[in-house]
C-alpha positions in Angstrom: 43.2 -103.9 -78.8 45.8 -104.2 -80.9 44.1 -101.4 -83.5 43.9 -99.3 -80.9 47.7 -100.3 -79.9 49.3 -99.5 -83.5 47.1 -96.2 -83.9 48.6 -95.0 -80.2 51.7 -96.1 -81.5 51.6 -93.6 -84.6 50.3 -91.1 -82.4 53.2 -91.2 -80.1 55.4 -91.1 -83.4 53.4 -87.7 -84.6 54.3 -85.9 -81.4 57.5 -86.3 -81.0 57.7 -85.1 -84.8 56.0 -82.2 -83.9 58.5 -81.4 -81.0 61.8 -82.1 -83.0 63.9 -79.3 -84.2 65.5 -78.7 -87.5 69.3 -79.3 -87.3 69.8 -77.1 -90.3 67.7 -73.8 -90.1 66.2 -72.8 -93.3 69.0 -70.3 -94.1 72.0 -72.7 -93.7 70.6 -75.4 -95.9 71.5 -75.0 -99.4 69.6 -78.1 -100.6 67.3 -80.5 -99.3 65.3 -81.7 -102.1 62.4 -84.2 -101.2 64.2 -84.4 -97.3 61.7 -83.4 -94.6 62.7 -79.8 -92.9 64.7 -81.9 -90.2 67.6 -82.8 -92.5 69.3 -81.1 -95.2 71.2 -82.5 -98.5 74.1 -80.1 -99.1 76.4 -82.7 -100.7 73.4 -84.0 -103.2 73.4 -87.2 -103.1 69.9 -87.5 -102.1 70.1 -88.7 -98.3 70.5 -86.4 -94.9 73.7 -85.2 -94.3 75.3 -86.0 -90.9 74.4 -83.2 -88.4 76.8 -80.3 -88.0 76.5 -80.1 -84.1 78.5 -83.2 -82.7 76.6 -83.0 -80.0 73.4 -84.6 -81.6 75.2 -87.6 -82.8 74.2 -90.6 -81.3 76.1 -93.3 -80.0 73.4 -95.4 -78.0 74.0 -98.5 -75.7 72.0 -100.7 -77.5 70.9 -101.1 -81.3 67.8 -101.6 -82.9 66.7 -103.3 -85.9 63.3 -102.6 -87.4 62.2 -104.4 -90.7 59.2 -103.2 -93.7 56.0 -105.4 -92.3 55.3 -107.0 -95.5 55.8 -110.3 -95.2 55.0 -113.0 -92.1 57.3 -111.4 -89.3 58.0 -114.7 -87.1 59.4 -115.9 -90.3 61.8 -112.8 -91.5 62.9 -112.5 -88.2 64.2 -115.8 -87.8 65.8 -115.3 -91.6 67.5 -112.4 -89.9 68.8 -113.7 -86.7 72.2 -114.5 -87.8 72.8 -110.9 -88.9 71.6 -109.6 -85.6 74.1 -112.6 -83.6 76.6 -111.1 -85.9 76.0 -107.4 -85.3 76.3 -107.8 -81.7 79.4 -110.1 -81.5 81.0 -107.7 -84.1 79.8 -104.4 -82.7 80.1 -105.0 -79.8 76.7 -103.8 -78.4 73.4 -105.7 -77.9 71.2 -105.7 -81.0 67.5 -106.6 -81.0 64.7 -106.6 -83.1 61.8 -104.0 -83.0 58.4 -105.0 -83.9 56.3 -102.7 -86.0 52.6 -103.1 -87.3 52.5 -100.9 -90.8 55.1 -99.2 -92.6 54.8 -95.9 -91.3 55.5 -97.1 -88.0 59.0 -98.3 -89.3 59.7 -94.8 -90.8 58.9 -92.9 -87.9 60.7 -95.0 -85.8 63.7 -94.3 -87.7 63.2 -90.7 -87.3 62.3 -90.6 -83.7 65.5 -92.5 -83.1 63.9 -95.7 -81.8 65.8 -97.4 -84.2 69.3 -97.1 -85.7 68.7 -100.2 -88.3 66.4 -101.3 -90.7 65.3 -104.3 -93.3 63.2 -102.2 -95.6 61.3 -103.1 -98.5 62.1 -101.2 -102.1 58.7 -99.2 -102.2 59.3 -98.6 -98.2 62.7 -97.0 -98.8 62.6 -93.7 -100.4 59.9 -92.7 -97.7 62.5 -93.7 -94.7 65.0 -92.0 -96.5 63.1 -88.6 -96.6 60.9 -88.4 -94.2 62.9 -90.8 -91.7 67.1 -89.7 -92.6 67.4 -92.9 -92.9 70.9 -94.3 -94.9 70.5 -97.1 -97.7 73.8 -98.5 -97.2 73.8 -101.9 -98.6 71.3 -104.7 -100.5 71.6 -108.6 -100.8 73.9 -109.8 -103.6 76.9 -111.5 -104.5 80.6 -110.4 -105.5 80.2 -111.2 -108.5 76.8 -110.3 -109.6 76.0 -107.2 -107.3 73.3 -106.3 -106.5 70.3 -108.4 -106.1 67.3 -107.8 -107.9 63.5 -109.2 -107.7 60.3 -108.9 -110.1 56.7 -108.1 -109.9 55.1 -110.8 -110.7 51.1 -111.2 -111.2 50.2 -114.8 -110.1 46.8 -116.5 -110.6 45.3 -120.1 -110.4 47.0 -122.4 -112.9 43.3 -123.8 -113.4 42.0 -120.1 -114.4 41.2 -118.7 -117.4 43.1 -116.0 -116.9 46.2 -115.3 -120.0 47.0 -111.8 -119.8 46.5 -109.0 -117.2 43.8 -107.5 -119.5 42.1 -110.9 -118.9 41.8 -109.4 -115.2 39.4 -106.7 -115.7 36.3 -106.7 -113.6 37.8 -109.3 -111.5 39.6 -108.9 -107.9 42.7 -107.9 -107.8 45.3 -108.0 -104.5 47.7 -105.9 -104.2 49.4 -105.6 -100.7 49.5 -102.2 -99.1 49.7 -98.4 -100.2 53.4 -98.3 -99.3 54.6 -102.0 -101.8 56.9 -101.5 -104.7 55.7 -104.2 -106.1 52.5 -105.2 -104.1 50.9 -101.2 -105.2 53.2 -98.8 -107.0 54.8 -100.6 -109.6 51.4 -102.1 -110.9 49.8 -99.0 -110.7 53.0 -97.6 -112.6 53.1 -100.6 -115.3 49.7 -102.0 -116.0 47.8 -99.7 -117.9 50.2 -100.2 -120.4 49.0 -103.9 -120.6 45.5 -102.7 -120.8 44.5 -102.6 -117.4 44.0 -99.8 -115.2 44.1 -100.4 -111.4 41.2 -98.7 -109.6 39.4 -98.2 -112.8 39.2 -101.6 -114.3 39.3 -103.4 -111.2 38.8 -102.8 -107.7 42.2 -102.4 -105.9 41.9 -104.6 -103.1 44.6 -104.5 -100.4 45.9 -108.2 -98.3 48.0 -106.5 -95.8 50.8 -109.2 -97.0 52.8 -110.0 -99.9 51.9 -114.0 -98.6 48.6 -113.0 -97.8 48.2 -112.2 -101.4 49.6 -115.4 -102.5 47.2 -117.4 -99.8 44.4 -115.5 -100.9 44.5 -116.5 -104.7 45.2 -120.2 -103.9 42.3 -119.9 -101.5 40.1 -118.4 -104.3 39.6 -114.9 -102.3 41.4 -113.2 -105.0 41.5 -113.9 -109.0 44.8 -112.3 -108.8 47.8 -111.3 -106.7 50.8 -108.6 -107.8 53.5 -109.7 -105.2 57.6 -109.9 -105.3 58.4 -112.9 -106.7 61.4 -113.6 -104.2 58.5 -113.8 -101.3 56.5 -116.3 -103.6 60.0 -118.0 -103.6 60.3 -118.5 -99.9 57.0 -119.7 -99.5 57.6 -122.4 -102.1 60.6 -123.1 -100.3 59.2 -123.6 -96.8 55.9 -125.5 -98.3 53.3 -122.6 -98.0 52.1 -123.7 -101.2 52.7 -126.2 -104.0 54.9 -125.7 -107.1 51.9 -126.5 -109.4 49.3 -124.1 -107.7 49.7 -121.2 -109.4 50.9 -119.1 -112.7 52.7 -116.1 -113.5 51.0 -114.1 -116.4 53.1 -111.0 -115.8 56.4 -110.3 -114.3 57.8 -106.6 -114.5 61.0 -105.0 -114.9 63.9 -105.7 -112.0 63.8 -104.0 -109.2 66.5 -103.4 -106.0 65.6 -106.0 -103.4 65.5 -103.4 -100.7 67.8 -101.9 -98.4 69.6 -101.9 -95.1 69.7 -98.5 -93.8 71.1 -96.9 -91.1 70.4 -93.6 -89.2 71.4 -90.7 -90.4 72.8 -89.4 -87.0 75.0 -92.3 -86.1 78.5 -90.7 -84.8 80.7 -91.9 -87.0 83.1 -94.4 -85.4 80.0 -96.6 -84.8 78.6 -96.0 -87.6 81.6 -97.5 -89.9 81.8 -100.3 -87.6 77.9 -101.0 -88.8 78.7 -100.9 -92.3 82.4 -102.9 -91.8 80.6 -105.7 -89.7 77.6 -105.8 -92.2 80.1 -105.9 -95.0 81.9 -108.8 -93.5 78.6 -111.1 -92.6 78.3 -114.1 -94.9 74.2 -115.5 -95.4 74.0 -119.2 -94.2 72.3 -121.1 -96.0 68.6 -120.8 -95.6 69.3 -117.1 -95.9 71.4 -116.9 -99.2 68.6 -119.6 -100.7 65.6 -117.5 -99.5 66.4 -114.4 -101.9 67.6 -117.0 -104.5 71.6 -117.3 -104.5 72.5 -113.7 -102.6 75.4 -114.3 -100.4 76.4 -111.2 -98.5 75.6 -107.4 -98.4 76.6 -105.2 -101.3 76.6 -101.5 -101.2 74.3 -99.5 -102.5 74.1 -96.4 -104.0 70.7 -95.0 -103.2 70.6 -91.9 -106.1 71.9 -94.3 -108.8 70.6 -97.7 -107.8 66.9 -96.7 -106.9 66.3 -94.5 -109.5 63.6 -97.3 -110.9 61.9 -97.3 -107.8 61.4 -93.2 -107.4 60.7 -93.1 -111.3 57.7 -95.8 -110.3 56.3 -94.1 -107.5 56.3 -90.9 -109.5 54.2 -92.8 -112.3 52.1 -94.2 -110.4 51.0 -90.9 -108.7 53.0 -90.8 -105.4 54.3 -88.0 -104.3 57.5 -88.8 -101.9 57.8 -86.1 -99.8 55.7 -85.6 -96.1 52.1 -84.7 -97.7 52.6 -87.9 -99.9 53.7 -90.0 -96.9 51.0 -88.6 -94.4 48.5 -89.8 -97.4 50.2 -93.0 -97.2 49.5 -93.4 -93.6 46.4 -92.5 -93.6 45.5 -95.2 -95.8 47.5 -97.8 -94.1 45.3 -96.3 -91.3 42.4 -96.7 -92.5 42.8 -100.3 -93.9 44.1 -101.3 -90.5 40.8 -100.3 -89.0 38.8 -101.9 -92.3 40.7 -105.7 -91.7 40.4 -105.5 -87.6 36.5 -104.7 -87.8 36.2 -108.0 -90.4 37.8 -110.0 -87.7 35.4 -108.9 -85.2 
């Protein structure tokens, strides 16, 4: 039943997209880049411009906030409840979480107007920008150090014999999902230089979530797992594993730790209020600890700060346009069907 609901959710979103008409007819948009045909980027910042027609600007009675479903949703929503409560009082509108079951559903919810804000993973952010019209405005960080970063790490059981990535040839290696930067795209881009080629030297096994990959390594379902180090730290903090159960055998360059994005077509006064309220929010102690020290949202420049994520996607063979999104969505649906079938 859950699988059918998820499929119907995506089908409904796809129908909405079919009936959308472009805010910028082809002959009036001077530059679009990788943005879908519904959007335009005449100012060259790689994100969708606001609609030119004032009638298409939106000021909803309530705000819906979503997220990238690549971690335990109950834990994630609990962490961000203080921010939701802050927005309610600061913006003066009801703010609610919209549960989603896939990364594609998050992107399509933004595109269809079902959500106005989303906490996105690094891997989902470019598709949310290009297909959903999302505008990344912030990520977590500090006033002193700026943007917080995370790393792709590869974890193995402490008792295992594996020392390097090359040792994992022929082994069971968990990736997270097709949309995950640290859990799929970065491994495909970075592992070959370390002597390990995904889908050639080992069969990629998608776990669905970062914490599933970590737990799977501990339980022996996988020999190794490619995950984000900040997720591992949050699992350690809540006691989901012991500090001496795993070893890290690979650590990547830093990546921006996700984004907070708003819809491109919000009424300017509302958009400014959301942005001002967001930057006025200070993380409570447990939220700061969960992300290793950031105490606030800091401004994000998508064109500049997300260059490393876009480069990794390109190096991994991923297209960040409509065709790439449809291919990713098809993979996610197929994986979801397989996981549901395995539970029966």
